[in-house]
N, C-alpha and C positions, 0 to 999 in steps of 0.2 A: 122615934122622931115625931114631932108634932106636925100634923097634916090637915089642911082644910080642903075638903072635897065638895065641889059645887056641881050639882047635876039635877035636872028637874025630873029625870026618870027614876022614880023611887026604887023599882025592882033592881035596875042596874046599879044604882048608887049603893043600896043595901048589900048587894052581893059583893061589890068591890070593897066596901068597908070590911066585911067579914073576911075576905081574902087577905087584904092588907094587914089586918090584925093577926093573921095566922102565919105570916111569912117572917123571914129573918128581920124584916124592918121593924117588927113589933110596934106598929104605928099607933099613935094616939090620934084618932081621927075625929075632927069636928065637921059636921055636914051643913050644907046650905042648898036651897033649891033654886036660887036665882042670884043675880048680881046684887040686888038690893040687900039680900041676907048676907052676902059676902062682905059688902061694905059695912053693914051693921056689926058683924063679928069683928072685922078689922078695927073699927072704931072703939070696940070694947077694950082694946089694948093688948090682946093676946098676940104673942109672937109665934109665927109658924115657920117651920123649916121649908115647907113646900105648900104651894097653893095650886090645886088642880081645877081648871075651869072648863066646863062643857062648852063647846063652841056655839051650840044652838040653843042654849037655855035662855029664858027670859032675862032681858037686861044686858045681854052681851052686845046686841045691836051692831052686828058687823064689826066686832072687835073693839067697839067704843068702850065696852065694859072693861076689857083688859087695859086699854089706854088710861082709863080713869083710875084703875087700881094702881098702876105703875106710877101715875102722876102723883097720887096722894101718898103712896107707900113705895118709893123708888128702890128700896132695898129688898123688896119682896121677890122671892124666887118663884115664878109662876110658869106653869106649863098648860098647854091646850090639850084637852082630852076630847076626842071627836069621833063621831060615827059618820059625819057627812062633810067634812072639810075638803076643799079642793086645794090643789097645789098652790095656787095664788093666795089662798087664805092662809096657808101655813107660812109661806114666804113673808106675807104681810105681818103676821103675828111675830115672827122671828125678828123682822126689821124693827118692830115696835118695842122689842126688849124681852119677849118671852124666852124662857130658858129651855123650852123644848116642846115637842109635839108628839103625843102618844095616841095613835089611832085606836079606837075601841076594838079593832080587829086583831090587835096584838094578843098573843097568848100570855098567860100569867107570868111565865118565865121571862119572856121578852119585856113585859111591862116593868118588872122589878129591875131588870138589867138597865132599862132606860132611866128609871128613877135613881138608881145608884150612880149612873153617869152624871145626871144633873146635880145630885148631891155632892159629887166630887168636884163640881165647878165647871163641868163641860156643858156645851150646848148639845142637845140631843134631838135629832130628827130621824124618825124611822125611815129607812131606805129599803125599797124592794130591789134586790140585786138581780132579779130576772129582767127588770127594765131599766135599772140604774136611775130610777126616779124616786121622788118622795112617795112613800107608801100610800096608796089610796085607802081612805078610811071606809069606803063604801063596798069593798070587796073582802071576802073572807080569805084568810091564809091559814092553811092547815099545818104548814111546817112551822114548828116552834122557833126555828132560827131564820125565818123569812126576812127578818130585819137586820140580820148580820151576814157577813160574807161567809161563803162556804169555807169550812175548816181547812180545805186544801188550797184555797186561793192565796196567791202570792203577788205582791205588787212589784217585786224585783226592783225596788228603789236603790239607787246608788247611796253610798255613805253620805255624800254631800246632800243629795235630795232628802235623805232622812233628817239631816240637820235642819234643812230649810223647812221641812214639813213640821217639825216641832215648833218653829216660830209661827207658822201659819195657824197652828192650833191655839196659839196665844193671841192671835189677832194682830200680829206685827205687820207693819207695812214693808214694802220692798226696801225702802231706804233704811229702816231699822234693822232689817235682816242683813243688808249689805254692810252696815256699820258694825254689827256684832260679829259677822263672820269674815270681815275684811275682804269683801268682794265688791265688784262693780254692780251697780243696780241692774244693768243690762244682763249681767250674768245671773243674778237672782231671778230675773224674769224668765230666763231660759230654763232654770231649774224648776220654777213654778209651772211652766208650760209642760215640762217633762213629767212632773208629778201628776198634773191633771190628765195627761194622756195615759199614763200607766194605771191610774185609778178609774179611768173612764168618766172623769168629771168635766163639767162645762166651765167651771171657774174655781177660784181659790177657796171660796166658801164651801162649795159642794165637795171639793177635795178634802177639806178639813173634816167635814161631816162623815164622809165615807171612810176616812182614815180611822175615825173614832169607832165606827161600826165594825171595821175590819180588825180592830185590835192592834193598830199600828202605832198607837200612842206610846210615849215613853213612860 
């Protein structure tokens, strides 16, 4: 895969490039040290499967760099790579169109897992299942699987809830789900509420993200 990695910390950047090239991704990595270089590389006409942007590097300017990238290159699959992002920063990036959030506290195994999910067309946000919140990027996590559910965890969804969940993962509205499953919208809302409760999610978006992390996708 062709990957553009932008980070102003040379030691971290070089170590990550070396790791990515040695994994099953077999990545062809182009590097940049700030958003200006990112835009210069993109203007050169190269097509990248994934662009990884450090949240705090020069030119990002509170995600304005991400906004500019997606404005000029709307088909770009971009993820935020961060050691300092707050929950509200991650949520803002996802709302702007980022494909994922990869905290620098992830282990190599979890990082590759996240990249693979993004490349499969999913939205990926690392979740800390000790708190059921977006994983903080400022704290270390020694457990390799801190961003995925415990292997013994079960959501105990009903067959109908599982069907509704599949539509949530596609970003379908309640009306669209109701039409596809021949249900009343109010019934769909009840199923969504049940899914959120069983997954410990606050809303449908978080439920979809947790379902991805827990391996509940079809």
